[in-house]
C-alpha positions as CSV (number, residue, x, y, z in Angstrom):
1,X,-33.5,68.4,-6.8
2,X,-35.9,67.7,-4.2
3,X,-34.2,69.4,-1.6
4,X,-34.6,72.4,-4.1
5,X,-37.6,72.0,-4.4
6,X,-38.4,72.0,-0.3
7,X,-41.2,73.8,0.8
8,X,-40.0,74.7,4.6
9,X,-36.9,74.9,5.6
10,X,-37.9,70.9,8.2
11,X,-37.8,69.3,4.8
12,X,-35.1,71.0,2.8
13,X,-33.1,69.7,6.4
14,X,-34.2,66.7,6.0
15,X,-33.6,66.2,2.2
16,X,-30.7,67.6,2.5
17,X,-29.4,64.9,4.9
18,X,-30.6,62.7,3.1
19,X,-28.7,63.4,0.1
20,X,-25.5,63.6,2.3
21,X,-25.7,60.3,3.4
22,X,-26.2,58.6,-0.6
23,X,-23.8,61.0,-1.8
24,X,-21.7,59.3,1.4
25,X,-22.4,56.0,0.4
26,X,-21.9,56.8,-3.5
27,X,-18.6,58.3,-3.0
28,X,-17.6,54.6,-0.3
29,X,-19.3,52.9,-2.6
30,X,-17.0,54.2,-6.2
31,X,-14.0,54.0,-3.9
32,X,-14.4,50.3,-2.8
33,X,-15.3,49.6,-5.8
34,X,-12.1,50.9,-7.4
35,X,-10.4,49.5,-4.6
36,X,-11.8,45.8,-5.4
37,X,-10.3,46.6,-8.7
38,X,-6.8,47.3,-7.9
39,X,-6.7,44.1,-5.4
40,X,-7.9,42.2,-8.3
41,X,-5.3,43.8,-10.9
42,X,-2.8,43.3,-8.2
43,X,-3.7,39.6,-7.4
44,X,-3.0,39.5,-11.4
45,X,-0.7,40.3,-11.1
46,X,1.3,38.3,-8.3
47,X,-0.1,35.6,-10.0
48,X,1.4,36.3,-13.4
49,X,4.9,36.5,-11.2
50,X,4.1,33.6,-9.2
51,X,2.9,31.4,-12.9
52,X,6.9,32.6,-14.2
53,X,8.8,31.8,-10.6
54,X,7.3,28.5,-10.8
55,X,8.0,27.8,-14.7
56,X,11.2,28.4,-13.3
57,X,11.9,26.6,-10.3
58,X,10.3,23.2,-12.5
59,X,13.1,24.1,-14.4
60,X,16.1,24.6,-11.9
61,X,14.5,21.0,-10.8
62,X,15.0,19.7,-14.2
63,X,18.7,21.1,-14.1
64,X,19.0,19.5,-11.1
65,X,17.6,16.3,-11.4
66,X,19.5,15.8,-14.3
67,X,23.1,17.2,-12.6
68,X,22.4,15.0,-10.5
69,X,21.8,11.8,-12.8
70,X,25.4,12.7,-14.3
71,X,26.9,13.2,-12.5
72,X,25.7,10.4,-10.2
73,X,26.3,7.7,-13.2
74,X,30.3,9.7,-14.6
75,X,31.4,8.5,-10.1
76,X,30.3,5.4,-11.1
77,X,33.1,3.9,-13.4
78,X,35.3,5.1,-11.5
79,X,34.3,3.7,-8.1
80,X,33.6,0.3,-9.5
81,X,37.6,0.8,-10.3
82,X,38.6,1.9,-7.4
83,X,36.8,-1.2,-5.5
84,X,37.8,-3.4,-7.8
85,X,41.6,-2.6,-7.8
86,X,41.3,-2.3,-3.4
87,X,39.3,-6.2,-3.1
88,X,42.6,-7.5,-6.1
89,X,45.2,-6.2,-3.4
90,X,43.1,-7.9,-0.9
91,X,43.4,-11.0,-2.4
92,X,47.4,-10.6,-2.3
93,X,46.2,-9.6,-6.8
94,X,50.0,-8.0,-6.5
95,X,51.9,-9.5,-3.5
96,X,51.9,-9.7,-0.2
97,X,51.0,-6.1,1.8
98,X,52.6,-5.0,5.3
99,X,49.9,-5.3,8.2
100,X,49.4,-0.9,7.9
101,X,49.0,-1.2,4.2
102,X,46.4,-4.0,4.7
103,X,44.8,-2.1,7.1
104,X,45.2,1.3,4.2
105,X,43.4,-0.7,1.7
106,X,40.8,-1.8,3.6
107,X,39.8,1.8,5.0
108,X,40.3,2.2,1.0
109,X,38.3,-0.5,0.1
110,X,34.7,0.3,3.0
111,X,34.6,4.1,1.6
112,X,34.6,3.5,-2.3
113,X,31.9,0.7,-1.0
114,X,30.1,3.6,0.7
115,X,30.4,5.5,-2.1
116,X,28.8,3.4,-4.4
117,X,25.5,3.4,-2.0
118,X,25.8,6.6,-2.0
119,X,25.5,7.2,-5.4
120,X,23.2,4.6,-6.2
121,X,20.4,6.7,-4.0
122,X,21.1,9.4,-5.5
123,X,21.0,7.8,-8.7
124,X,17.4,6.5,-7.6
125,X,16.1,9.6,-6.1
126,X,16.6,11.2,-9.8
127,X,14.6,8.9,-10.8
128,X,12.0,8.8,-8.9
129,X,11.8,12.5,-9.5
130,X,12.0,11.9,-12.6
131,X,9.3,9.4,-13.5
132,X,11.6,6.9,-14.9
133,X,12.4,4.7,-12.2
134,X,11.6,1.6,-14.7
135,X,10.0,-1.9,-12.2
136,X,9.6,-5.0,-14.7
137,X,7.3,-7.6,-12.6
138,X,8.4,-11.3,-12.5
139,X,7.8,-14.3,-10.4
140,X,10.1,-14.2,-7.4
141,X,10.4,-16.9,-4.9
142,X,10.9,-14.2,-1.5
143,X,12.7,-15.8,0.3
144,X,15.4,-16.8,-1.9
145,X,15.6,-13.0,-1.6
146,X,15.9,-13.1,1.9
147,X,19.2,-16.3,1.7
148,X,20.7,-14.2,-0.5
149,X,20.2,-11.0,1.7
150,X,21.5,-12.2,4.5
151,X,24.6,-14.4,2.7
152,X,26.3,-11.0,1.8
153,X,25.3,-9.2,4.9
154,X,26.4,-12.6,7.5
155,X,30.2,-10.7,7.5
156,X,29.5,-8.1,7.9
157,X,27.3,-8.2,10.9
158,X,30.2,-11.2,12.5
159,X,33.1,-8.4,12.7
160,X,30.2,-6.1,14.6
161,X,29.5,-9.6,17.3
162,X,25.7,-9.7,16.6
163,X,23.6,-12.7,15.6
164,X,22.1,-12.8,12.7
165,X,19.4,-15.2,11.6
166,X,17.2,-16.0,9.2
167,X,13.9,-18.2,10.3
168,X,13.2,-19.6,6.8
169,X,9.6,-21.3,6.8
170,X,9.8,-24.7,6.8
171,X,7.0,-24.6,3.5
172,X,7.7,-23.0,0.2
173,X,5.9,-19.8,0.4
174,X,3.1,-18.8,-3.0
175,X,6.0,-17.0,-6.1
176,X,5.4,-13.2,-5.9
177,X,4.9,-10.6,-8.6
178,X,7.8,-8.5,-8.3
179,X,10.4,-6.7,-9.4
180,X,12.8,-9.4,-7.5
181,X,16.6,-7.3,-7.9
182,X,14.4,-4.0,-6.5
183,X,12.7,-5.5,-3.4
184,X,15.8,-7.6,-2.4
185,X,17.5,-4.4,-2.4
186,X,14.7,-2.9,-0.2
187,X,15.2,-5.7,2.1
188,X,19.0,-5.9,2.4
189,X,19.1,-2.0,3.3
190,X,16.8,-2.4,5.7
191,X,19.3,-6.1,7.2
192,X,22.5,-2.9,7.0
193,X,20.2,-0.6,8.9
194,X,19.7,-2.7,11.7
195,X,23.1,-4.2,12.0
196,X,24.8,-0.1,11.8
197,X,22.4,0.7,14.2
198,X,22.3,-2.4,16.3
199,X,25.1,-2.2,18.9
200,X,25.3,-5.5,20.6
201,X,22.1,-8.6,20.2
202,X,20.9,-9.8,17.2
203,X,19.3,-9.3,14.0
204,X,16.6,-10.9,12.9
205,X,15.1,-11.7,9.4
206,X,11.9,-14.0,9.0
207,X,9.4,-14.6,6.2
208,X,6.1,-15.5,6.3
209,X,2.3,-15.8,4.6
210,X,-0.3,-13.6,5.6
211,X,-3.6,-14.4,4.7
212,X,-5.9,-12.3,3.0
213,X,-8.6,-10.1,5.2
214,X,-12.1,-10.0,4.0
215,X,-12.0,-6.5,1.8
216,X,-8.5,-7.9,0.4
217,X,-8.2,-9.0,-2.3
218,X,-4.7,-11.6,-2.2
219,X,-3.3,-13.4,0.7
220,X,0.5,-11.1,1.0
221,X,4.3,-12.1,2.2
222,X,5.5,-10.1,4.9
223,X,9.3,-10.3,5.2
224,X,9.8,-8.2,9.0
225,X,13.2,-7.5,10.0
226,X,13.9,-7.0,14.1
227,X,17.3,-5.9,15.7
228,X,17.9,-5.1,19.7
229,X,19.7,-2.2,18.9
230,X,19.0,1.6,18.9
231,X,15.1,2.0,19.0
232,X,12.7,4.6,17.4
233,X,10.8,7.2,19.2
234,X,7.0,7.6,19.0
235,X,7.4,11.0,17.7
236,X,10.1,10.3,15.2
237,X,8.3,6.6,13.7
238,X,5.5,8.7,11.3
239,X,8.9,10.5,9.7
240,X,11.1,8.1,9.4
241,X,10.1,7.7,5.9
242,X,10.6,10.8,4.9
243,X,12.6,12.3,2.3
244,X,16.3,12.5,3.8
245,X,15.4,11.6,7.1
246,X,17.4,11.2,10.1
247,X,15.3,11.5,13.5
248,X,16.4,13.0,16.0
249,X,17.9,10.2,18.3
250,X,22.4,11.5,19.2
251,X,23.5,8.0,18.5
252,X,21.4,7.1,15.2
253,X,22.5,10.6,13.5
254,X,26.5,9.3,14.1
255,X,26.4,6.6,11.9
256,X,26.4,8.4,8.3
257,X,23.6,8.3,6.2
258,X,21.9,10.6,4.5
259,X,18.5,9.9,4.7
260,X,18.0,7.9,0.8
261,X,17.6,4.5,1.8
262,X,13.6,4.6,3.8
263,X,12.4,6.7,1.8
264,X,14.0,5.1,-2.0
265,X,12.6,1.0,-0.3
266,X,8.7,2.9,0.7
267,X,8.3,4.7,-2.5
268,X,9.7,1.0,-4.3
269,X,7.5,-1.3,-2.4
270,X,4.7,0.4,-3.0
271,X,6.3,0.7,-6.4
272,X,5.5,-3.2,-6.1
273,X,2.2,-2.9,-4.7
274,X,2.8,-3.6,-1.4
275,X,3.4,-1.6,2.3
276,X,6.6,-1.0,4.5
277,X,6.0,0.8,7.8
278,X,8.4,0.2,11.4
279,X,7.5,0.2,14.6
280,X,8.8,0.7,18.0
281,X,8.7,0.5,21.6
282,X,10.6,3.4,22.2
283,X,14.2,4.2,22.5
284,X,17.5,1.6,23.3
285,X,14.6,-0.9,23.2
286,X,15.3,-2.9,19.4
287,X,13.0,-1.8,16.0
288,X,10.9,-4.3,13.2
289,X,10.2,-2.8,10.1
290,X,7.4,-4.9,8.2
291,X,6.9,-5.4,4.2
292,X,4.1,-6.8,2.8
293,X,4.1,-7.5,-0.6
294,X,0.9,-9.5,-2.2
295,X,0.9,-13.2,-3.5
296,X,0.0,-14.2,-6.6
297,X,0.0,-12.6,-10.3
298,X,-0.8,-9.5,-10.5
299,X,-0.9,-5.7,-12.6
300,X,1.9,-3.5,-12.3
301,X,1.2,-0.7,-10.0
302,X,1.3,2.9,-11.6
303,X,4.4,5.0,-11.0
304,X,3.7,7.6,-9.2
305,X,6.1,11.1,-9.5
306,X,7.2,11.9,-5.8
């Protein structure tokens, strides 16, 4: 309207320019609002689709966990039977064996033992992921657990011509409030790994009491599994306890494994109120795996789904 009321050409041109600028601004603003509305609609649509996809993934993950648990349970019975009958045959319960027969049955026994371990690992993974891993905390003498592990794995070390040594403390350590069988399982896995990844030399198990620091509420019981084996590179150490993590060392990868043992062990130790880590001076320089668990009375740590 101001443009139409201009009294001279200069005012008309000036007002016309202002009008065009304002009109352009209004058009651009309207288009910007329209784009923003369209963007919000697209984001909402993507958000809805993502929510549906996440729900579906949760359903699939739950189905996978249930299948793993069911399959593992179903496999346990026949594998236990195979291992049991192979053991009976090796003990000559069914009569004398030829050297060839004994060798074949020994291979069956070793393979079935490995399968039992695999099934147990997948069962533990399923329990952890579903939040169904249970912990029963009781008073345990940790050095007795270590002695049981060494006694159980002494023959395996001997077959590889390795020295397996347990340095038992001269004075009894304080009892620890832990789930003994689970801590035993973790220590056993560490010693078993040390034997597997040590071509020659020795494996050592040490246990000692670490006095608490000023910021800590209790003393600690430290378990150290040392070996003279393949070692671990500096780049691999931070990822060693990841799920399915086995590192990149070619010699290490030649040895069969799922990459679950250390991950499961870390979860178990942390849910026992402890901590676990690894140290190494580098490849071919051996490794040390350290567990620390608090000594004395305490409340169980709440389990978290992984």
